[in-house]
C-alpha angles and dihedrals in degrees: 000000000000119000113272095023115093123158093192093232099149110154094001128117126210113269091214141006095263092055091052093047093049091049092051095046092047089052091055095046130089098243127160119200112239099178141341138198123196127197111177108296093350125088133187118201136185116197139178120228110222089187097058107133133217125237123198105305095345144069130227120239111287101183121080130187125203132197112196121189119183125197106196093180092056094034092233141115134207119210130190129177142180139187126234142180097216141021096249093063091042089055090047092055091050092044090056087059096050104272115128110236090227089061091061099060111146115230111240092012122154121267124243108254099215149007095264091058091057091044092055092044091055089049090053094046093054097040097104108181093342094111128061113198119242104166143327144188131196128226115273097200143349123295082039148138134241124181139187122199118202143163111244110218090195096054115111089196138008092027098181109088127192117202110197123191121194114193131188117187093188091058091036091227142109137189131206124204132181124218128190128216137171093237145348093273091058092051092047092049090053092049090051097048108026087192095137134040115272104279108245121226116265091240088066086070101039139027136048095309096046098099093046092048094047090050090051091049091051091055094044126090113229111251122233124231110236095197150339118270117215110241110235134143113280108268124226112280124229093255115008127004111219111254113247114234094012130108116270 
């Protein structure tokens, strides 16, 4: 297993085939541990994949989350994993499995640049099964852009949502914005052209959170798009490809 990533599985056998496969693949991958939270015989890990490869104009997911459950009485372990393009969705996946997002803070991580970024992050963290993954791409460089495209089950209109994160290591900051589209084709067309501002969700304009959102928008500097990502189907990840049509 790569240095810095230890599931503490001494003497334990996989409880199922998937757990064994994930353990073996993780052991063969170039993963660096970013942060970890332990609760008894359960561990939550967030790791960076140094071996994540680039496709034409895009990058494969480079963040991986792990949920490790050990049963000392049975002498077994269960392991689950998922791939992500940004920390907020990685924290969401772990939160669904009982890990507080605040416990998975990455040392030396960038700082959210404005109030709206934190508002959207909290929305992602508490989403539960609200979002079904469509596609994603990680940042290739810094300054850079990562995005995650989902279907929002709670959306009354424009159900395809695009979460775009712009990060800048030199400034030590990042921003997250949410765009709303009628379908995947509309989101992909916007990504390819970038000829209009990111369309904001309808609930930004109406509803109980409208005033708070508009105030956050007014205090937030508009992010710039550093480049145009080629729209292709999400490629297999090094460990676990995100399931299409399933909750993140």
